[in-house]
Structure formats: structure tokens, C-alpha cells
Backbone as JSON, one array per atom type, in Angstrom:
{
  "sequence": "XXXXXXXXXXXXXXXXXXXXXXXXXXXXXXXXXXXXXXXXXXXXXXXXXXXXXXXXXXXXXXXXXXXXXXXXXXXXXXXXXXXXXXXXXXXXXXXXXXXXXXXXXXXXXXXXXXXXXXXXXXXXXXXXXXXXXXXXXXXXXXXXXXXXXXXXXXXXXXX",
  "N": [[151.11, -60.69, -37.56], [148.48, -62.48, -39.12], [148.75, -63.16, -42.31], [147.3, -64.72, -44.14], [144.73, -64.68, -43.1], [144.11, -61.98, -43.37], [144.18, -61.82, -46.17], [142.02, -63.52, -46.81], [139.87, -62.16, -45.58], [140.03, -59.78, -47.01], [139.45, -60.66, -49.61], [136.77, -61.43, -49.24], [135.66, -58.92, -48.66], [136.12, -57.57, -51.1], [134.59, -59.15, -52.81], [132.1, -58.33, -52.1], [131.92, -55.83, -53.17], [130.48, -54.05, -55.78], [131.27, -54.04, -59.19], [131.91, -52.42, -62.31], [132.04, -54.13, -65.38], [134.69, -54.45, -67.58], [136.43, -54.62, -70.71], [139.72, -54.64, -71.52], [141.49, -53.55, -74.29], [144.07, -53.82, -76.73], [146.65, -53.34, -79.2], [149.56, -54.59, -80.8], [151.6, -54.01, -83.37], [150.2, -56.07, -85.66], [148.96, -57.69, -83.9], [146.33, -58.43, -81.82], [145.0, -57.95, -78.55], [143.01, -58.77, -75.68], [141.41, -58.42, -72.53], [139.37, -59.22, -69.71], [138.47, -56.96, -67.15], [138.01, -55.68, -63.89], [139.31, -54.0, -62.28], [139.49, -51.07, -62.73], [139.53, -47.6, -62.95], [138.47, -44.16, -62.77], [140.79, -41.53, -62.79], [141.25, -38.76, -62.88], [139.48, -35.73, -63.78], [140.43, -33.45, -64.93], [143.42, -33.25, -66.19], [141.39, -35.5, -68.22], [141.73, -38.77, -67.08], [142.62, -42.23, -66.58], [143.01, -45.29, -64.64], [144.27, -48.59, -64.83], [144.53, -51.91, -63.62], [146.66, -54.62, -64.0], [147.44, -58.02, -64.06], [150.73, -59.26, -63.97], [151.19, -61.62, -65.3], [149.32, -61.79, -67.28], [148.53, -62.02, -70.74], [148.24, -59.62, -72.11], [149.7, -57.84, -70.67], [152.44, -57.25, -71.36], [152.04, -55.92, -73.72], [150.89, -53.53, -73.1], [152.29, -50.49, -72.37], [154.32, -47.61, -71.63], [153.48, -44.79, -73.59], [151.9, -46.23, -75.34], [148.76, -47.01, -76.85], [145.64, -47.9, -75.34], [142.38, -49.38, -74.89], [139.55, -48.95, -72.9], [136.86, -50.83, -72.76], [133.69, -50.44, -71.86], [131.53, -52.75, -70.82], [128.25, -53.7, -71.96], [125.14, -54.69, -70.4], [124.38, -56.81, -71.89], [126.56, -58.16, -72.72], [127.79, -60.3, -71.41], [128.82, -62.75, -72.38], [131.05, -61.9, -73.88], [132.66, -60.89, -71.83], [133.2, -63.27, -70.42], [134.54, -64.72, -72.42], [136.84, -63.16, -72.75], [138.09, -63.57, -70.38], [138.77, -66.13, -70.29], [140.82, -69.14, -70.67], [141.61, -69.23, -73.26], [143.49, -67.36, -75.6], [144.77, -64.47, -77.43], [143.71, -64.1, -80.83], [141.39, -65.6, -80.53], [139.82, -64.38, -78.65], [138.46, -62.49, -79.97], [136.3, -63.45, -81.31], [133.67, -62.85, -80.78], [131.23, -60.61, -81.98], [131.44, -57.17, -83.19], [133.96, -55.99, -82.97], [136.26, -53.49, -83.86], [138.95, -52.24, -85.72], [141.02, -49.51, -85.8], [143.56, -47.71, -87.04], [145.86, -47.42, -84.58], [144.33, -48.58, -82.6], [142.02, -50.93, -81.1], [138.66, -51.69, -80.65], [135.48, -52.43, -79.05], [132.53, -52.06, -80.59], [129.99, -52.6, -79.69], [129.85, -52.08, -77.06], [129.0, -50.16, -74.08], [130.53, -47.85, -73.72], [133.63, -46.65, -75.08], [136.75, -46.02, -73.98], [139.41, -44.38, -74.95], [142.78, -44.48, -74.41], [146.05, -43.11, -73.83], [148.91, -44.54, -72.7], [150.61, -43.23, -69.99], [152.24, -43.81, -67.92], [153.61, -46.33, -65.72], [153.32, -48.33, -62.85], [154.79, -50.75, -60.94], [153.54, -53.23, -58.76], [153.91, -55.71, -56.65], [152.29, -58.53, -57.77], [151.01, -57.28, -59.83], [150.64, -54.6, -62.25], [150.09, -51.11, -62.36], [148.59, -49.16, -64.71], [148.68, -45.98, -66.07], [146.56, -43.86, -67.83], [146.11, -41.27, -70.13], [143.13, -39.87, -71.24], [142.23, -39.93, -74.53], [140.15, -39.96, -76.32], [136.61, -40.51, -76.28], [134.07, -42.79, -76.92], [130.75, -42.85, -76.75], [128.29, -45.12, -76.85], [125.64, -45.54, -76.3], [124.43, -48.04, -75.66], [122.68, -49.19, -73.81], [122.65, -50.32, -70.37], [125.49, -50.66, -68.15], [127.37, -53.7, -67.66], [127.47, -55.4, -64.63], [129.32, -56.75, -61.8], [129.29, -58.8, -58.96], [129.82, -60.41, -55.86], [130.85, -62.75, -56.99], [129.36, -63.18, -59.29], [127.6, -62.21, -62.31], [125.53, -59.33, -62.59], [122.7, -59.12, -64.11], [119.93, -57.95, -66.08]],
  "CA": [[149.79, -60.65, -38.17], [148.19, -63.62, -39.98], [148.5, -62.64, -43.65], [146.26, -65.51, -44.82], [143.45, -64.18, -42.59], [143.9, -60.68, -44.02], [143.83, -62.1, -47.57], [140.67, -64.09, -46.83], [138.94, -61.07, -45.26], [140.09, -58.83, -48.14], [138.71, -61.29, -50.7], [135.34, -61.31, -48.91], [135.29, -57.51, -48.8], [136.09, -57.23, -52.52], [133.46, -59.86, -53.42], [130.9, -57.56, -51.79], [131.94, -54.57, -53.93], [129.97, -54.18, -57.14], [132.18, -53.42, -60.15], [131.59, -52.41, -63.73], [132.89, -55.06, -66.11], [135.35, -53.82, -68.72], [137.44, -55.39, -71.44], [140.84, -53.82, -71.96], [141.99, -54.03, -75.57], [145.25, -53.13, -77.25], [147.31, -54.11, -80.24], [150.97, -54.34, -81.07], [151.71, -54.35, -84.78], [148.89, -56.6, -86.07], [148.53, -58.62, -82.86], [145.32, -57.84, -80.94], [144.85, -58.58, -77.24], [141.89, -58.27, -74.88], [141.22, -59.1, -71.24], [138.33, -58.7, -68.83], [139.03, -56.31, -65.97], [137.15, -54.86, -63.03], [140.2, -53.05, -61.6], [139.54, -49.92, -63.63], [138.97, -46.44, -62.24], [138.82, -42.83, -63.25], [141.83, -40.93, -61.97], [140.98, -37.33, -62.78], [138.69, -35.14, -64.85], [141.21, -32.41, -65.58], [142.96, -33.76, -67.47], [140.73, -36.81, -68.1], [142.72, -39.85, -66.96], [142.13, -43.5, -66.04], [144.01, -46.28, -64.25], [143.87, -50.0, -64.93], [145.45, -52.8, -62.92], [146.79, -55.83, -64.81], [148.36, -59.04, -63.55], [151.94, -59.34, -64.8], [151.16, -62.85, -66.09], [148.32, -61.67, -68.35], [149.18, -61.87, -72.05], [148.19, -58.23, -72.55], [150.57, -57.02, -69.82], [153.63, -56.76, -72.07], [151.61, -55.07, -74.82], [150.65, -52.23, -72.48], [153.49, -49.83, -71.86], [154.31, -46.16, -71.8], [153.32, -44.27, -74.95], [151.05, -47.13, -76.14], [147.33, -46.78, -76.67], [144.78, -49.0, -74.95], [140.98, -48.99, -74.83], [138.69, -49.52, -71.86], [135.53, -51.06, -73.32], [132.74, -50.62, -70.77], [130.59, -53.7, -71.39], [126.82, -53.54, -71.7], [124.58, -55.82, -69.67], [124.13, -57.88, -72.86], [127.87, -58.64, -73.18], [128.37, -61.26, -70.48], [129.61, -63.73, -73.14], [132.33, -61.29, -74.21], [133.43, -60.86, -70.6], [133.66, -64.64, -70.14], [135.51, -65.07, -73.45], [138.09, -62.42, -72.52], [138.71, -63.99, -69.12], [139.0, -67.58, -70.4], [142.21, -69.53, -70.91], [141.92, -68.95, -74.66], [144.1, -66.04, -75.72], [145.0, -64.0, -78.79], [142.59, -63.83, -81.71], [140.17, -66.31, -80.1], [139.02, -63.47, -77.83], [137.79, -61.55, -80.87], [135.26, -64.19, -82.03], [132.43, -62.14, -80.54], [131.1, -59.51, -82.93], [131.52, -55.78, -82.77], [135.32, -55.47, -82.86], [136.71, -52.6, -84.93], [140.34, -51.81, -85.62], [141.3, -48.23, -86.47], [144.95, -47.29, -86.81], [146.57, -48.07, -83.45], [143.43, -49.03, -81.55], [140.99, -51.94, -81.34], [137.61, -51.46, -79.66], [134.24, -53.16, -79.28], [131.5, -51.08, -80.9], [128.75, -52.98, -79.02], [129.97, -51.73, -75.64], [128.35, -48.92, -73.66], [131.5, -46.78, -74.01], [135.02, -47.0, -75.35], [137.59, -44.94, -73.47], [140.7, -44.57, -75.62], [143.8, -43.87, -73.57], [147.47, -43.22, -74.13], [149.59, -44.87, -71.44], [151.59, -42.21, -69.62], [153.1, -44.29, -66.85], [153.36, -47.67, -65.19], [153.91, -48.58, -61.54], [154.71, -52.16, -60.57], [153.25, -53.5, -57.35], [153.76, -57.13, -56.4], [151.93, -59.36, -58.92], [150.29, -56.47, -60.81], [151.11, -53.27, -62.63], [149.07, -50.09, -62.51], [148.84, -48.38, -65.92], [148.03, -44.68, -66.08], [146.24, -43.49, -69.2], [145.42, -40.02, -70.44], [142.02, -40.13, -72.14], [142.41, -39.23, -75.81], [138.84, -39.9, -76.98], [135.58, -41.36, -75.7], [132.94, -43.1, -77.78], [129.58, -43.29, -75.98], [127.5, -45.8, -77.87], [124.24, -45.64, -75.88], [124.03, -49.44, -75.82], [122.03, -49.69, -72.6], [123.34, -50.17, -69.08], [126.75, -51.38, -67.99], [127.39, -55.0, -67.01], [128.02, -55.31, -63.27], [129.78, -58.0, -61.21], [129.31, -58.72, -57.5], [129.68, -61.68, -55.14], [131.2, -63.88, -57.85], [128.43, -63.41, -60.4], [127.16, -61.06, -63.07], [124.22, -58.78, -62.26], [122.06, -58.79, -65.39], [118.46, -57.81, -66.02]],
  "C": [[149.65, -61.84, -39.11], [147.79, -63.11, -41.36], [147.41, -63.41, -44.38], [144.86, -65.06, -44.36], [143.12, -62.84, -43.25], [143.49, -60.9, -45.48], [142.41, -62.62, -47.69], [139.62, -63.0, -46.57], [138.88, -60.06, -46.4], [139.29, -59.38, -49.32], [137.21, -61.17, -50.46], [134.86, -59.87, -49.07], [135.17, -57.13, -50.27], [134.95, -57.93, -53.25], [132.15, -59.1, -53.17], [130.82, -56.24, -52.54], [131.44, -54.83, -55.35], [130.89, -53.4, -58.07], [131.6, -53.44, -61.55], [132.56, -53.34, -64.43], [133.39, -54.37, -67.38], [136.21, -54.85, -69.44], [138.48, -54.38, -71.91], [141.33, -54.4, -73.27], [143.16, -53.17, -76.03], [145.81, -53.96, -78.4], [148.75, -53.67, -80.39], [151.23, -54.89, -82.46], [150.33, -54.85, -85.22], [148.31, -57.55, -85.04], [147.58, -57.93, -81.89], [145.24, -58.65, -79.64], [143.66, -57.95, -76.53], [141.8, -59.07, -73.6], [140.12, -58.42, -70.45], [138.99, -58.11, -67.59], [137.93, -55.58, -65.19], [137.98, -53.85, -62.25], [140.5, -51.89, -62.53], [138.92, -48.76, -62.87], [139.35, -45.14, -62.92], [139.84, -42.25, -62.27], [141.58, -39.44, -61.78], [140.13, -36.87, -63.96], [139.5, -34.11, -65.61], [142.69, -32.6, -65.3], [142.25, -35.11, -67.27], [141.78, -37.93, -68.1], [142.09, -41.05, -66.26], [143.31, -44.29, -65.51], [143.4, -47.67, -64.45], [144.94, -50.82, -64.23], [145.46, -54.14, -63.65], [147.81, -56.75, -64.17], [149.54, -59.15, -64.51], [151.98, -60.6, -65.66], [150.14, -62.81, -67.22], [149.03, -61.41, -69.68], [149.2, -60.42, -72.53], [149.2, -57.36, -71.79], [151.75, -56.43, -70.58], [153.3, -55.92, -73.29], [151.4, -53.64, -74.31], [151.97, -51.68, -71.97], [153.4, -48.35, -72.19], [154.29, -45.79, -73.29], [152.58, -45.21, -75.89], [149.59, -46.79, -75.87], [146.65, -48.06, -76.19], [143.36, -48.46, -74.85], [140.31, -49.71, -73.67], [137.3, -49.6, -72.48], [134.6, -51.36, -72.16], [131.61, -51.5, -71.31], [129.15, -53.39, -71.03], [126.31, -54.8, -70.99], [124.17, -56.97, -70.6], [125.44, -58.51, -73.34], [128.55, -59.58, -72.19], [129.25, -62.28, -71.2], [130.98, -63.18, -73.49], [133.23, -61.23, -72.98], [134.02, -62.24, -70.3], [134.72, -65.08, -71.14], [136.87, -64.41, -73.17], [138.72, -62.7, -71.17], [138.99, -65.49, -69.14], [140.49, -67.86, -70.62], [142.6, -69.35, -72.36], [142.49, -67.54, -74.75], [144.19, -65.63, -77.18], [143.71, -63.75, -79.55], [141.3, -64.53, -81.29], [139.27, -65.4, -79.27], [138.24, -62.46, -78.68], [136.72, -62.23, -81.71], [133.91, -63.48, -81.91], [132.38, -60.92, -81.46], [131.33, -58.14, -82.33], [132.92, -55.2, -82.69], [135.69, -54.66, -84.09], [138.16, -52.23, -84.66], [140.52, -50.55, -86.44], [142.7, -47.8, -86.08], [145.58, -48.09, -85.68], [145.65, -48.66, -82.4], [142.48, -50.13, -82.05], [139.95, -51.77, -80.24], [136.36, -52.24, -80.03], [133.09, -52.16, -79.39], [130.16, -51.41, -80.23], [128.76, -52.62, -77.53], [129.25, -50.41, -75.34], [129.24, -47.73, -74.02], [132.85, -47.4, -74.33], [135.86, -45.8, -74.94], [139.0, -45.2, -74.0], [141.75, -43.76, -74.87], [145.19, -44.03, -74.18], [148.18, -43.45, -72.8], [150.69, -43.85, -71.16], [152.51, -42.64, -68.5], [152.66, -45.65, -66.35], [154.05, -47.77, -63.83], [153.71, -50.06, -61.23], [154.42, -52.28, -59.08], [152.97, -54.99, -57.22], [153.44, -57.88, -57.69], [151.29, -58.57, -60.05], [151.06, -55.2, -61.17], [149.91, -52.36, -62.75], [149.48, -49.24, -63.72], [148.02, -47.1, -65.85], [147.78, -44.29, -67.53], [145.55, -42.15, -69.29], [144.34, -40.34, -71.47], [142.18, -39.26, -73.38], [141.07, -39.0, -76.51], [137.89, -40.83, -76.24], [134.47, -41.54, -76.73], [131.83, -43.62, -76.87], [128.57, -43.83, -76.97], [126.03, -45.97, -77.51], [123.67, -47.04, -76.1], [123.39, -50.0, -74.56], [122.86, -49.45, -71.35], [124.6, -51.02, -69.04], [126.53, -52.73, -67.31], [128.09, -54.86, -65.66], [128.37, -56.7, -62.76], [129.87, -57.82, -59.71], [129.13, -60.12, -56.94], [129.9, -62.89, -56.05], [130.24, -64.16, -58.97], [128.08, -62.08, -61.07], [125.77, -60.63, -62.61], [123.61, -58.33, -63.58], [120.56, -58.7, -65.19], [117.79, -59.06, -66.53]]
}
């Protein structure tokens, strides 16, 4: 089987799938990290649980681990700049230039997002270049900040 053909076809299929844009945030000691992610999904309602997929080369990857908290910030359709900032080559504190970031105890979240889903990592599975992180939902903040930012066919879908 021609793996390059499968990869090309898979990429085209995924480009056609519309995804909600999220920023994953976490902190270790006083060091905050954030990254844009579309590989985020609900796992179960009972108990409430989520999964996120993170490239092993991402700076946040080593911050996320079992028994650590992370936040899935569901971006609003007015937060395209934040998405771009958190997917740029700039890392660390530079990703927190955009307003709305709040730090409380062990978590960091963006108060301007549609929702903040606060999770405790309960497991990690490595697969090739990525890891899948399982998170039990500890708290949800629904901020009623409009509609979620969507991404499809290599571009943002904004009003």
C-alpha cells in the first residue's frame, strides 16, 4: 500500500471536517503554557471526560501528565488572534499577550472564551508522534461569549 497516498487522502478528508478551535492551557510551578488544538473531543458524560491529542514536540507536551490539571478553552468566534498566537512559533509567556487570561491556584484559563473545561489528567497513551491525554472534567465555566470559533479547509469560519 502507498502510505504517501493514504496520508494525502487523509489530509484532504481532515481538511473537510469542521472543528471547534480550542486553546489548551496548563501551568507547571509558575510557568504557563498554551497551544491551539482542534484534536479535542468529549469522551463520556458519566463521568464527564475529555481527550486531547498533542504532538510530542509541542512545548506543552511535557507539562501535561497524569494527575496534572489542564484547561480546554473553547474559543469564541472573536478569538481568531488568540488561536493564531497560540499556534505561532513564539512560545511561553508570549502566548499570554492577548487579554483575558486568569490564573487560579493550579489552573490558567482564558475568561473571554465561550467555555473553559477544567480537567485532571487521568491517563496518557502514546501513539506515534502524538500522545492522547485523558481528562476527567473537574469544573466547567460557561461564559456565554457568543459562538465557538470553527476551522475548516485551512481557514477560520467567522461571521
